[in-house]
C-alpha positions as CSV (number, residue, x, y, z in Angstrom):
1,M,-6.6,-30.3,2.1
2,N,-6.1,-33.1,4.7
3,K,-7.3,-36.7,4.5
4,V,-8.7,-38.0,7.8
5,L,-11.2,-40.6,9.0
6,L,-14.8,-39.5,9.4
7,K,-14.9,-40.4,13.1
8,N,-12.2,-37.7,13.7
9,V,-14.3,-34.9,12.2
10,K,-16.2,-32.9,14.7
11,R,-20.0,-32.6,14.5
12,G,-20.9,-29.6,12.4
13,D,-17.6,-29.6,10.4
14,V,-17.7,-29.8,6.6
15,F,-15.9,-32.3,4.4
16,K,-15.6,-33.8,0.9
17,R,-15.6,-37.5,0.1
18,K,-12.9,-37.0,-2.7
19,P,-10.3,-34.2,-3.3
20,D,-12.0,-33.1,-6.5
21,A,-15.6,-33.6,-5.4
22,L,-18.2,-30.8,-5.9
23,T,-20.5,-31.9,-3.1
24,I,-19.7,-30.7,0.4
25,F,-21.2,-32.6,3.4
26,I,-21.7,-31.6,7.1
27,R,-21.0,-34.3,9.7
28,D,-24.0,-34.6,11.9
29,H,-25.0,-37.1,14.7
30,Y,-23.8,-40.7,15.4
31,N,-26.2,-43.6,15.0
32,R,-25.6,-46.5,17.3
33,A,-25.9,-50.1,15.9
34,D,-29.3,-51.6,16.4
35,S,-31.7,-54.1,14.8
36,W,-32.3,-51.6,11.9
37,G,-28.6,-51.4,10.8
38,P,-25.0,-51.0,11.6
39,A,-23.4,-48.0,13.4
40,N,-22.8,-45.0,11.2
41,Y,-22.7,-41.2,11.0
42,T,-25.4,-39.0,9.4
43,C,-23.9,-36.6,6.9
44,I,-26.0,-33.8,5.4
45,D,-25.5,-32.2,2.0
46,W,-24.3,-28.6,2.3
47,E,-26.6,-27.3,-0.4
48,D,-29.6,-29.6,-0.1
49,I,-30.4,-30.2,3.6
50,G,-33.1,-32.7,2.6
51,R,-30.4,-35.1,1.3
52,C,-28.2,-37.0,3.7
53,I,-26.0,-40.0,3.5
54,Y,-24.9,-42.5,6.1
55,L,-21.1,-43.4,6.3
56,K,-19.1,-45.6,8.6
57,G,-16.6,-43.9,11.0
58,N,-13.6,-45.4,9.2
59,T,-14.4,-43.7,5.9
60,P,-11.6,-41.5,4.7
61,V,-12.8,-37.9,4.0
62,F,-11.1,-34.6,3.1
63,I,-11.1,-31.4,5.3
64,N,-9.5,-28.0,5.2
65,F,-10.3,-27.0,1.7
66,D,-11.4,-23.8,0.0
67,Y,-15.1,-23.5,-0.9
């Protein structure tokens, strides 16, 4: 398991927010900053595609894990 910044994860790759987390996310598209809010990445829940979160690019995440 490797700790990297979210902005270094490729689109479509999976990651966890903590080493012992049960929820797996897929990094999706980048949202530019505008009048609605700051710049961020859309991250979709692996098991519930209707749920997504928005994280900044400098958020540490964990990749290369067994699932």
